[in-house]
C-alpha positions in Angstrom: -52.4 -12.0 48.6 -54.1 -12.4 45.3 -56.0 -9.2 44.3 -59.4 -11.1 44.0 -58.9 -12.5 47.5 -58.1 -9.0 48.9 -61.1 -7.6 47.1 -63.4 -10.3 48.6 -62.0 -9.5 52.1 -62.8 -5.8 51.6 -66.3 -6.6 50.4 -67.0 -8.7 53.4 -65.8 -6.0 55.7 -67.9 -3.3 54.0 -71.0 -5.5 53.8 -70.9 -6.0 57.5 -70.4 -2.3 58.3 -72.3 -0.3 55.8 -75.3 -0.4 53.5 -74.4 2.7 51.6 -71.6 5.2 51.4 -72.4 8.8 51.9 -70.2 11.2 50.2 -68.3 13.9 52.1 -67.9 17.4 50.8 -64.3 16.6 49.7 -65.6 14.2 47.2 -68.0 16.6 45.6 -65.4 18.0 43.2 -66.0 18.7 39.6 -63.6 20.3 37.1 -62.3 23.0 39.3 -61.3 26.4 38.0 -59.7 29.5 39.6 -62.1 31.9 41.2 -63.9 34.1 38.6 -63.8 31.6 35.7 -67.4 30.4 36.3 -70.0 32.4 34.5 -72.9 33.4 36.8 -76.3 32.3 35.7 -77.6 35.9 35.5 -74.8 36.8 33.1 -75.4 33.7 31.0 -79.1 34.4 30.5 -78.6 38.2 30.2 -76.2 37.6 27.3 -78.7 35.3 25.6 -76.5 32.2 26.1 -79.1 30.3 28.1 -80.5 28.6 25.0 -77.1 27.1 24.3 -77.2 25.6 27.8 -80.6 24.1 27.3 -79.8 22.6 23.9 -76.9 20.2 23.6 -74.9 22.2 21.2 -75.0 25.3 19.0 -73.1 23.2 16.3 -75.5 21.0 14.4 -74.1 18.0 12.4 -76.0 17.4 9.2 -75.8 13.8 7.9 -73.9 13.7 4.6 -76.2 11.2 2.8 -79.5 9.3 3.1 -78.2 6.2 4.9 -76.5 8.3 7.5 -79.6 10.5 7.8 -81.8 7.4 8.4 -79.4 6.0 10.9 -79.3 9.2 13.0 -83.1 9.8 12.8 -83.6 6.3 14.1 -81.0 6.9 16.7 -82.5 10.1 17.9 -86.3 9.5 17.4 -86.8 5.8 17.7 -84.3 5.1 20.5 -83.6 8.3 22.3 -87.2 9.6 21.8 -86.1 13.0 20.6 -88.7 15.6 19.7 -88.6 17.1 16.2 -87.2 20.2 17.7 -84.4 18.3 19.4 -83.7 16.4 16.2 -83.5 19.7 14.3 -81.0 21.1 16.9 -78.8 18.0 16.4 -79.0 17.8 12.6 -79.5 21.3 11.4 -82.4 20.2 9.3 -85.8 22.0 9.3 -88.9 20.5 11.0 -90.4 20.0 7.6 -87.4 18.0 6.3 -87.4 15.8 9.4 -91.1 15.1 9.3 -90.9 14.2 5.6 -88.0 11.7 6.3 -89.9 10.3 9.3 -92.9 9.6 7.1 -90.8 8.2 4.2 -89.0 5.8 6.4 -91.7 5.1 9.0 -89.6 6.4 11.8 -91.4 6.7 15.2 -90.4 6.5 18.9 -90.6 2.9 20.2 -89.6 1.3 23.5 -85.9 0.7 23.6 -84.2 -1.5 26.2 -81.3 -3.8 26.5 -81.8 -7.5 26.9 -80.6 -9.2 30.1 -77.6 -10.7 28.3 -76.7 -7.9 25.9 -76.5 -4.2 26.9 -77.5 -2.0 24.0 -75.1 0.9 23.5 -75.5 3.6 20.8 -73.6 6.8 20.0 -75.2 9.8 21.9 -76.6 12.1 19.1 -76.4 15.5 20.7 -79.4 17.8 20.5 -80.3 17.3 24.1 -78.1 18.2 27.0 -77.1 15.1 29.0 -77.2 17.0 32.3 -80.0 18.5 34.4 -78.0 21.0 36.3 -74.5 22.6 36.4 -75.0 23.5 32.8 -72.6 26.4 32.8 -69.9 23.8 33.5 -70.6 21.9 30.2 -71.5 24.3 27.4 -71.7 22.7 23.9 -71.0 19.1 24.9 -69.3 17.1 22.1 -71.1 14.0 21.1 -68.0 12.1 19.8 -67.0 11.0 23.4 -70.5 10.1 24.5 -72.5 6.9 24.3 -75.9 5.9 25.6 -76.3 2.7 27.6 -79.9 1.5 27.6 -81.4 0.0 30.8 -82.7 -3.7 30.5 -86.0 -3.0 32.2 -89.2 -1.5 30.7 -89.3 2.2 30.5 -85.8 2.5 32.0 -84.3 5.0 29.6 -80.6 5.3 29.3 -77.4 6.6 30.9 -74.9 8.7 29.0 -71.3 7.8 29.4 -68.7 10.5 28.6 -65.5 8.5 27.9 -63.4 10.6 28.2 -64.9 13.8 29.6 -61.5 15.3 30.3 -57.8 14.4 30.1 -55.2 16.3 32.3 -51.5 16.0 32.0 -48.3 17.9 33.0 -49.2 20.2 30.1 -52.5 21.2 31.7 -56.0 20.5 30.6 -55.2 18.5 27.5 -58.7 17.7 26.4 -62.2 18.6 27.4 -65.4 17.2 25.8 -67.3 20.5 26.3 -66.7 24.2 26.8 -65.8 25.2 30.4 -62.3 25.6 31.7 -59.8 26.6 28.9 -57.8 23.8 27.5 -54.2 24.2 26.4 -55.6 24.4 22.8 -58.1 27.1 23.8 -55.2 29.1 25.3 -53.5 28.9 21.9 -56.7 29.7 19.9 -56.6 26.3 18.3 -60.0 24.7 17.5 -60.2 20.9 17.4 -62.0 19.3 14.5 -65.1 17.3 15.2 -65.0 13.5 15.0 -67.5 10.7 15.3 -67.8 7.2 16.7 -67.0 4.4 14.3 -69.8 1.8 14.3 -68.5 -1.8 13.8 -70.4 -4.8 12.4 -70.2 -6.5 15.9 -72.1 -3.5 17.4 -69.0 -2.3 19.2 -68.0 1.4 18.9 -64.7 3.2 18.7 -63.4 6.7 18.6 -60.0 8.3 18.1 -58.7 11.8 18.2 -55.3 13.3 17.2 -54.4 16.4 19.1 -52.3 19.2 17.5 -49.1 18.3 19.3 -49.1 14.6 18.2 -50.8 13.1 21.3 -53.7 10.8 20.3 -56.2 8.9 22.3 -59.2 6.7 21.8 -61.9 4.5 23.3 -63.4 1.2 22.3 -66.7 0.1 23.8 -68.0 -3.5 23.4 -70.7 -5.6 25.0 -69.6 -8.5 27.3 -71.0 -10.4 30.2 -74.2 -8.4 30.1 -72.3 -5.1 30.5 -69.8 -3.0 28.6 -66.1 -3.4 28.6 -64.3 -0.2 27.7 -60.7 0.1 26.5 -59.1 3.5 26.5 -55.6 4.3 25.1 -53.3 7.3 24.8 -50.3 7.4 22.5 -47.6 10.0 23.0 -46.6 11.2 19.5 -45.0 14.4 20.9 -41.3 14.9 21.6 -41.7 15.3 25.4 -42.6 12.8 28.2 -46.1 13.0 29.6 -47.0 12.5 33.3 -49.9 13.2 35.7 -52.3 11.8 33.0 -55.5 12.0 35.0 -58.8 11.1 33.1 -62.4 12.0 34.0 -65.0 9.5 32.9 -68.5 10.5 33.6 -71.9 8.7 33.8 -74.9 11.0 33.6 -78.4 10.2 34.7 -80.8 12.8 33.3 -82.5 10.2 31.1 -82.3 7.1 33.3 -85.7 6.8 34.9 -85.5 6.7 38.7 -81.8 7.8 38.8 -82.3 11.5 37.9 -82.6 12.7 41.5 -80.1 15.4 42.2 -78.4 13.9 45.2 -75.3 11.9 46.2 -77.0 10.0 48.9 -77.8 7.2 46.4 -74.2 6.5 45.6 -72.1 3.5 46.8 -68.3 3.8 46.6 -66.1 0.8 46.7 -63.1 1.8 44.5 -62.6 1.2 41.7 -66.4 0.7 41.6 -69.0 3.4 42.1 -72.7 2.5 41.9 -75.9 4.6 41.9 -79.3 3.2 43.0 -82.7 4.3 41.8 -85.4 5.8 44.0 -86.7 2.3 45.0 -83.3 0.9 45.8 -83.6 -2.2 43.7 -81.9 -1.1 40.4 -78.4 0.0 40.0 -76.0 1.5 37.5 -72.3 0.5 38.1 -69.0 1.7 36.6 -65.3 1.2 37.3 -62.0 2.1 35.7 -58.4 0.9 36.3 -55.7 2.0 37.0 -57.9 3.8 39.5 -57.5 7.4 40.7 -60.7 8.4 42.6 -64.5 7.9 42.8 -66.8 10.9 43.2 -70.1 12.4 42.1 -71.8 15.6 41.3 -75.4 16.0 42.6 -76.6 18.9 40.4 -75.7 17.1 37.1 -76.5 14.3 38.4 -73.5 12.1 37.6 -70.9 9.7 39.0 -67.2 9.1 38.2 -64.7 6.3 38.5 -61.7 8.2 37.3 -58.5 6.4 36.2 -55.0 7.6 35.5 -52.7 6.6 32.6 -49.2 5.6 33.6 -46.5 8.1 32.6 -46.0 8.0 28.8 -42.6 8.5 27.1 -42.4 9.7 23.5 -43.6 6.9 21.2 -45.2 4.9 24.0 -48.9 3.9 24.3 -50.6 3.5 27.7 -54.0 1.8 28.3 -56.9 1.9 30.7 -59.8 -0.6 31.3 -63.3 0.2 32.1 -66.6 -1.4 33.0 -70.3 -0.4 33.0 -73.4 -2.4 33.7 -76.9 -2.4 35.3 -78.0 -4.6 38.1 -81.5 -5.4 39.5 -81.5 -6.7 43.1 -80.7 -5.8 46.7 -77.3 -7.5 47.1 -75.2 -4.7 45.4 -72.0 -5.6 47.3 -72.4 -9.2 46.1 -72.9 -8.0 42.6 -69.6 -6.0 42.8 -67.8 -9.0 44.0 -69.2 -11.0 41.0 -68.1 -8.4 38.6 -64.6 -8.4 40.0 -64.4 -12.2 39.5 -65.2 -11.7 35.8 -61.7 -10.3 35.2 -62.9 -7.4 33.0 -59.9 -5.4 34.1 -57.3 -7.9 32.6 
């Protein structure tokens, strides 16, 4: 049977049986660590680290020249509606420097939204934590893996996509886009250099990272069919074969109006798709990745995952994943998922 026909049969079965999928406790898994590795909240605040959890990062990134400064101020203030304090946290500049530049370039917050045919995506600037809760599980989030996808309706805000949030392999936790569980590099006291998204003339974005052992990976994000098509790759430049290459790709809802409720009751799972509805039940955020591993969500964040897995990768080989993200306004979410499948975004 053709995969599209099989998917259609599954959709019809699900649509006759269920309106929404409720998530069992077994799906509510996050990056899991051995007992004792989580820092209790009272110790975090008692050591004075709580401010690092509220801010996005203790490592500010100061733009290197005026054109970059103007871009990031417009990104932060005009589009993300950052306060001057949040902008200072992200850039390392003083309030006075930021206010002077805002006045010089006439930078002010303004309504930012996608059009129905083109989803606006921008690099996430840091300076504001993308989660509401479970902050001790994501200290100092790195902005080079995160993009903001802006809703197409008025006052909708944006979702933050962390692509990738984490990469596991037979080596262990090979990459993590924040501080939580020690990676193989943390265990060797090797610090990774910061990187940035490359902004292309066609408004697509790409990032690439080379790890100390020769493994490299990257992501390309481009608008298509009113959503985002995401291509992720991993190249094995090491001398040993890689397997168990599980990836965590996260969609966070703190700044997406109506989606920030800390619950999993608003999630619909139809792998590889996972969708989240707003409080009124008429607006949805949808994501999917292939080859697919699992769908799950974390209510405290709140966030949702469609997590893929790279095929095994021999030395010198490159493996690839395909991803999708979009918004939907309407009540026929199952029909919308079927329509997306027919687009062939995963080919």
